[in-house]
C-alpha positions in Angstrom: 36.6 -78.2 94.3 36.2 -76.3 97.5 38.7 -73.7 96.3 36.9 -73.4 93.0 33.6 -73.0 94.8 35.1 -70.4 97.1 36.6 -68.4 94.3 33.3 -68.6 92.4 31.5 -67.3 95.3 34.0 -64.5 95.7 33.6 -63.5 92.0 29.8 -63.7 92.2 29.9 -61.5 95.3 32.1 -59.0 93.6 29.8 -58.9 90.6 26.7 -58.5 92.7 28.4 -55.7 94.6 29.3 -53.8 91.4 25.7 -54.3 90.1 24.3 -52.9 93.4 26.6 -49.9 93.1 25.5 -49.3 89.5 21.9 -49.6 90.4 22.3 -47.1 93.2 24.1 -44.6 90.9 21.3 -45.1 88.2 18.6 -44.5 90.7 20.4 -41.3 91.9 20.7 -40.1 88.3 17.0 -40.8 87.7 16.1 -38.8 90.8 18.3 -36.0 89.7 16.7 -35.9 86.2 13.2 -36.0 87.8 14.1 -33.1 90.1 15.6 -31.2 87.1 12.4 -31.7 85.1 10.3 -30.6 88.0 12.5 -27.5 88.5 12.3 -26.8 84.7 8.5 -27.3 84.7 8.1 -25.0 87.7 10.2 -22.3 86.0 8.6 -22.6 82.6 7.2 -19.4 81.1 3.5 -20.2 80.6 2.8 -16.8 78.9 5.4 -17.4 76.1 2.9 -18.9 73.7 0.4 -16.0 74.3 3.1 -13.4 73.7 4.1 -15.0 70.5 0.5 -15.2 69.3 0.0 -11.5 70.2 3.3 -10.6 68.5 2.3 -12.5 65.3 -1.1 -10.7 65.3 0.7 -7.3 65.7 3.0 -8.0 62.8 0.2 -9.5 60.6 -0.7 -7.9 57.3 2.5 -5.9 56.7 2.8 -3.3 53.9 3.9 -4.9 50.6 5.3 -2.3 48.2 3.4 -2.0 44.9 4.8 -1.8 41.4 3.9 0.1 38.2 0.7 -1.8 37.4 -1.8 -3.1 40.0 -5.0 -5.1 39.8 -7.1 -5.3 42.9 -10.0 -7.7 43.1 -12.4 -8.3 46.0 -15.3 -10.8 46.3 -17.8 -12.0 48.8 -17.3 -15.2 50.6 -20.2 -17.6 50.0 -19.2 -20.9 51.5 -20.1 -20.8 55.1 -22.6 -18.3 56.7 -20.7 -18.3 60.0 -17.5 -17.1 58.4 -15.7 -20.4 59.1 -13.1 -21.5 56.6 -14.1 -24.7 54.9 -12.0 -27.3 53.1 -14.1 -26.8 49.9 -13.2 -23.1 50.0 -9.6 -23.9 50.5 -9.5 -26.3 47.5 -11.2 -23.7 45.3 -8.7 -21.0 46.3 -5.8 -23.3 45.6 -7.1 -24.2 42.2 -7.5 -20.5 41.3 -4.0 -19.6 42.4 -2.6 -22.6 40.4 -4.3 -21.1 37.3 -2.6 -17.8 38.0 0.8 -19.6 38.4 0.2 -21.3 35.0 -0.7 -18.0 33.5 2.7 -16.6 34.6 6.1 -18.2 34.7 6.2 -19.6 38.2 6.2 -23.5 38.5 3.8 -24.5 41.2 6.3 -27.0 42.6 8.4 -24.1 43.9 5.6 -22.7 46.0 4.0 -25.9 47.1 4.2 -24.9 50.8 2.4 -21.7 50.1 -0.3 -23.4 48.2 -0.8 -25.8 51.1 -1.1 -22.8 53.4 -3.8 -21.3 51.1 -5.7 -24.6 51.2 -5.5 -24.7 55.0 -6.8 -21.1 55.3 -3.9 -18.7 55.7 -5.3 -15.2 56.0 -2.4 -13.3 54.4 -0.3 -14.8 51.6 2.3 -13.1 49.4 3.4 -15.1 46.4 6.0 -14.5 43.6 4.5 -15.2 40.2 7.6 -14.6 38.2 8.4 -12.0 35.5 8.4 -9.3 38.1 4.8 -9.9 39.2 3.7 -10.8 42.7 0.4 -11.6 44.3 -1.1 -10.9 47.7 -4.2 -12.7 49.0 -6.0 -11.5 52.1 -8.9 -13.0 53.9 -11.5 -11.0 55.8 -14.6 -11.9 57.6 -17.0 -11.2 54.7 -14.8 -11.0 51.7 -11.5 -11.9 50.1 -9.0 -9.8 48.2 -6.3 -10.4 45.7 -3.8 -7.8 44.6 -1.6 -8.4 41.5 1.3 -6.1 41.1 3.7 -5.9 38.1 6.3 -3.6 36.5 3.9 -1.8 34.2 5.0 1.1 32.0 5.8 3.9 34.5 7.8 6.0 32.1 4.9 6.4 29.6 3.4 9.8 29.1 0.2 10.8 30.9 -2.0 10.5 27.8 -0.8 7.0 26.9 -3.6 4.6 26.4 -4.0 2.3 29.4 -3.7 -1.4 28.4 -6.8 -3.4 29.3 -6.4 -5.3 32.5 -7.7 -8.6 31.2 -4.2 -9.8 30.1 -3.2 -9.9 33.8 -5.6 -12.9 34.4 -6.3 -16.2 32.8 -9.3 -16.4 30.5 -12.6 -16.4 32.5 -10.6 -16.5 35.7 -13.1 -14.2 37.5 -15.9 -16.6 36.8 -14.0 -19.4 38.6 -13.4 -17.4 41.8 -15.3 -19.0 44.7 -17.5 -16.0 45.4 -19.2 -13.0 43.9 -16.8 -10.3 42.7 -17.8 -6.8 43.8 -14.7 -4.8 43.1 -12.1 -4.8 40.2 -9.8 -1.8 40.3 -7.0 -1.5 37.7 -4.4 1.0 38.8 -1.4 2.2 36.8 1.5 4.5 37.8 3.0 7.2 35.7 6.2 8.7 36.9 7.0 12.2 35.7 10.5 13.1 34.4 10.5 16.3 36.4 8.5 17.4 39.5 5.4 19.5 38.9 5.5 23.1 39.7 2.1 23.0 41.3 0.1 20.1 42.8 -2.9 21.2 40.8 -2.8 19.7 37.3 -2.5 22.0 34.3 -5.1 22.0 31.6 -2.8 20.0 29.3 -2.1 17.4 32.1 -5.8 17.2 32.9 -6.8 16.6 29.3 -4.0 13.9 29.0 -5.3 12.2 32.2 -8.9 12.3 30.9 -7.8 10.8 27.7 -5.8 8.0 29.4 -8.6 7.1 31.8 -11.3 7.4 29.1 -9.4 5.1 26.8 -10.9 2.1 28.5 -14.4 3.2 27.8 -14.5 2.8 24.0 -13.7 -0.5 22.4 -11.9 0.3 19.1 -9.1 2.5 20.5 -7.0 2.3 17.3 -9.7 3.3 14.7 -11.6 5.7 16.9 -12.6 8.8 15.1 -11.8 12.3 16.4 -15.4 12.8 17.3 -15.3 9.7 19.5 -12.1 10.8 21.1 -13.5 14.2 21.8 -16.6 12.5 23.3 -14.3 10.5 25.6 -13.0 13.8 27.1 -16.5 14.5 28.3 -17.0 11.2 30.0 -15.8 12.4 33.3 -19.0 14.4 34.2 -19.5 13.0 37.7 -17.1 10.1 37.2 -13.5 11.6 37.4 -12.4 12.0 40.9 -8.9 12.9 42.2 -6.9 14.2 45.1 -3.3 14.9 46.1 -1.7 12.0 48.0 1.4 13.8 49.3 4.9 14.5 48.1 3.6 16.0 44.9 1.9 12.7 43.9 -1.7 12.7 42.6 -4.3 10.1 42.2 -7.2 10.1 39.7 -10.0 7.5 39.6 -12.6 6.8 36.9 -15.8 5.5 38.6 -17.4 4.7 35.3 -16.9 1.0 34.8 -15.6 -0.5 31.6 -17.4 -3.3 29.7 -16.0 -5.9 32.1 -17.1 -4.1 35.2 -13.7 -2.7 36.3 -12.8 0.9 37.4 -9.5 2.5 36.5 -7.1 4.5 38.6 -4.2 6.6 37.5 -1.4 7.5 40.0 0.9 10.3 38.9 4.2 10.4 40.9 7.2 12.7 40.7 10.7 11.3 40.3 12.1 9.4 43.3 11.7 6.0 45.0 10.4 7.3 48.3 7.5 9.2 46.7 6.6 6.1 44.8 6.5 4.0 47.9 4.3 6.5 49.7 2.0 6.6 46.7 1.7 2.8 46.9 0.6 3.1 50.5 -2.0 5.7 49.6 -3.2 3.5 46.7 -3.7 0.6 49.2 -5.7 2.9 51.4 -7.8 3.8 48.4 -8.5 0.1 47.8 -9.6 -0.3 51.4 -11.9 2.8 51.0 -13.5 1.2 48.0 -13.9 -2.2 49.6 -15.8 -0.9 52.6 -17.7 1.7 50.6 -19.1 -1.0 48.4 -19.8 -3.2 51.5 -21.9 -0.4 52.9 -23.7 0.2 49.6 -24.4 -3.5 49.3 -26.4 -3.3 52.5 -28.6 -0.5 51.1 -31.0 -2.7 49.1 -31.3 -5.0 52.0 -32.3 -2.1 54.2 -34.7 -0.7 51.7 -36.4 -4.1 51.4 -37.4 -3.8 55.1 -39.6 -0.7 54.6 -42.6 -2.7 53.3 -42.2 -5.2 56.1 -42.0 -2.3 58.6 -45.1 -0.7 57.1 -47.0 -4.0 57.4 -45.9 -4.6 61.0 -46.8 -1.0 61.9 -50.3 -1.4 60.4 -50.8 -4.6 62.4 -49.7 -2.7 65.5 -52.1 0.2 64.9 -55.0 -2.2 64.2 -54.2 -4.1 67.4 -54.0 -0.8 69.4 -57.4 0.3 68.1 -59.0 -3.0 69.1 -57.4 -2.8 72.5 -58.7 0.7 73.1 -62.1 -0.4 71.9 -62.1 -3.4 74.2 -61.3 -1.1 77.2 -64.1 1.2 76.3 -66.6 -1.7 76.1 -65.2 -3.5 79.1 -64.7 -6.8 77.3 -64.0 -9.9 79.2 -60.9 -11.7 80.3 -61.0 -14.0 77.3 -60.7 -11.1 74.9 -57.7 -9.8 76.8 -56.0 -13.2 76.5 -56.6 -13.1 72.7 -54.9 -9.7 72.6 -51.9 -11.1 74.5 -51.6 -13.9 72.0 -51.8 -11.5 69.0 -49.3 -9.2 70.6 -46.9 -12.1 71.2 -47.0 -13.2 67.6 -46.4 -9.6 66.5 -43.6 -9.2 69.0 -41.8 -12.2 67.6 -41.9 -10.8 64.0 -40.7 -7.4 65.2 -37.9 -8.9 67.3 -36.5 -10.8 64.2 -36.7 -7.6 62.2 -34.9 -5.6 65.0 -32.2 -8.2 65.2 -31.5 -8.2 61.5 -31.6 -4.4 61.1 -29.4 -3.9 64.2 -26.7 -6.3 62.9 -26.7 -4.5 59.5 -26.5 -1.1 61.3 -23.6 -2.3 63.5 -21.5 -3.7 60.6 -22.2 -0.5 58.6 -21.0 1.6 61.6 -17.8 -0.4 61.8 -17.2 -0.1 58.1 -17.9 3.6 58.2 -15.4 4.0 61.1 -12.7 2.2 59.0 -13.4 4.5 56.1 -13.1 7.6 58.3 -9.9 6.2 59.8 -8.4 5.6 56.3 -9.3 9.1 55.2 -7.8 10.6 58.3 -4.6 8.6 57.7 -4.3 9.5 54.0 -4.7 13.3 54.5 -5.8 13.7 50.9 -5.7 17.2 49.5 -7.9 18.9 46.9 -6.6 19.4 43.3 -8.5 22.6 42.5 -12.2 22.6 41.5 -11.9 21.1 38.1 -11.9 17.6 39.6 -14.1 16.2 42.2 -12.4 15.8 45.6 -12.2 12.1 46.5 -13.1 12.2 50.2 -16.1 14.3 49.6 -17.2 12.2 46.7 -17.0 9.0 48.8 -18.8 10.6 51.8 -21.6 12.0 49.6 -22.1 8.5 48.1 -22.2 6.6 51.3 -23.9 9.1 53.7 -27.4 8.6 52.2 -27.0 4.8 52.4 -25.8 5.0 56.0 -28.7 7.2 56.9 -31.2 4.8 55.3 -29.7 1.8 57.1 -29.7 3.6 60.4 -33.3 4.8 59.8 -34.6 1.3 59.2 -32.9 0.1 62.4 -34.2 3.0 64.4 -37.8 2.6 63.1 -37.7 -1.1 63.9 -36.4 -0.2 67.4 -39.2 2.4 67.9 -41.9 -0.1 66.9 -40.4 -2.7 69.2 -40.4 -0.3 72.1 -44.0 0.8 71.4 -45.1 -2.8 71.2 -43.3 -3.6 74.4 -45.1 -0.8 76.2 -48.4 -2.0 74.8 -47.6 -5.6 75.9 -46.9 -4.3 79.4 -50.2 -2.4 79.6 -52.2 -5.4 78.3 -50.4 -7.7 80.8 -51.1 -5.3 83.6 -54.8 -5.1 82.6 -55.0 -8.8 82.5 -53.4 -9.1 85.9 -55.8 -6.5 87.4 -58.7 -8.4 85.9 -57.4 -11.7 87.3 -56.9 -10.0 90.7 -60.5 -8.8 90.7 -61.7 -12.3 89.7 -59.7 -13.8 92.5 -61.2 -11.3 95.0 -64.7 -12.2 93.8 -63.9 -15.8 94.1 -62.6 -15.2 97.6 -65.8 -13.3 98.6 -68.0 -16.0 97.1 -66.0 -18.6 99.0 -66.5 -16.7 102.3 -70.2 -16.5 101.7 -70.4 -20.1 100.8 -68.5 -21.0 104.0 -70.9 -18.9 106.2 -73.9 -20.5 104.6 -72.5 -23.9 104.9 -71.8 -23.3 108.6 -75.4 -22.1 109.2 -76.8 -25.0 107.3 -74.7 -27.4 109.2 -75.6 -25.8 112.5 -79.3 -25.8 111.7 -79.1 -29.5 110.7 -77.2 -30.4 113.9 -79.8 -28.8 116.3 -82.6 -30.8 114.8 -84.1 -33.5 117.1 -81.9 -36.1 115.5 -78.9 -33.9 115.3 -75.7 -34.2 117.3 -76.1 -30.8 118.9 -79.8 -31.1 119.7 -79.0 -31.5 123.4 -77.0 -28.2 123.4 -79.9 -26.5 121.6 -82.4 -27.8 124.2 -80.1 -26.7 127.1 -79.6 -23.3 125.6 -83.3 -23.0 124.9 -84.2 -23.9 128.5 -81.6 -21.5 129.9 -82.9 -18.8 127.6 -86.6 -19.2 128.6 -85.7 -19.4 132.2 -83.8 -16.1 131.9 -86.8 -14.7 130.2 -89.2 -15.9 132.9 -86.9 -14.6 135.6 -86.8 -11.2 133.9 -90.6 -11.1 133.6 -91.0 -11.9 137.3 -88.7 -9.1 138.2 -90.6 -6.7 136.1 -93.9 -7.8 137.6 -92.7 -7.4 141.2 -91.6 -3.9 140.6 -93.4 -0.8 141.9 
């Protein structure tokens, strides 16, 4: 038994010794791991996330090549005034895209991840619709855009009738868009078999282009009479605009909308893939020009509606100024001045609201105008003779009056605000002067009252029952003694 106990003790001691060694090694490994984590934490690149975010922003909105037929749609966002993306907006967009997928040949199960991204608020989405068509959806602060691009019929002749764009969308799809559509631009490409000798279109080419663009303006294209077709050739008075877009390519736009409210654009390109790709870039710049041009023009009615309000506020200001001048001439009291301050404060609040609104409109207009000028500078459009209106000049002539009106409203509101601010300062200064004079009078009256109070108190105190009567008697006695002494001196004199 003793031997068994001894061996058991030895075995237990050995086991405990191994456990202690393993515990020591485990603690050492834990310490090493902790030191490794601390070292890794201390050497972590804290700016990696920011660099990735900036890189993603730099690579955002890449160029997506267009195809032979393009439909570009833009609409105002109307869900949240702050511009924040809402869940309701995301669900509405997803439903619209699913309708497009059903209209084409792409099962929505294959693009479920992209649909989830649209619902979550992705700002730039490219989607394959099948049958050679693709879609690009882009979100901006005030509006959204969708660009549909498909094969089209690029080999058709210039005068070939342009197929109506409605077949590219499901029935009444525009009515289901969560917003107010302000731009529908249907663009088709026509690729020439041979390069043109001159960038300026010949008379034959020009008539063919007019016929193609004008084919969307009359309903019965098949049974149209010759007189109607001849009339179509005259539709472009003030509506047909064109320009050279580089490498011999030309772009023509019909600004007269069809019955469904869409404009038509025809892009004529010479043979070659590189020229076609560049023409696609120029067409996208043209889409951007139209978006921001219409965004500026949309602000014009808003600016014009401020003119009656400005006139009313200006009349109130003139009336108040006349009353203020009359009050100064008649030297009205402090109470009238306070009433003027109250009226001016109410007028100032109304003018401040107007200045804020007009200034915001002017600032957004200036930013959109800057984008337009930048896109025009990038595009380097060239004139196609004088038979067709030059696109950059046409755009500038249409938006310059609107921009001037918007700026004029903001400037008039600012001038009225500055004038009212100066008037307010003058009234406040006048009130302060009057208050200072009143305070000076109060101080003078207080001093006189204090003097009278002291005299009354002194007179009361020297009465027979007053506290200073003894002093009065003493002073009186001294005074009469001095008088008697003086009289004696005068009597004893020579």
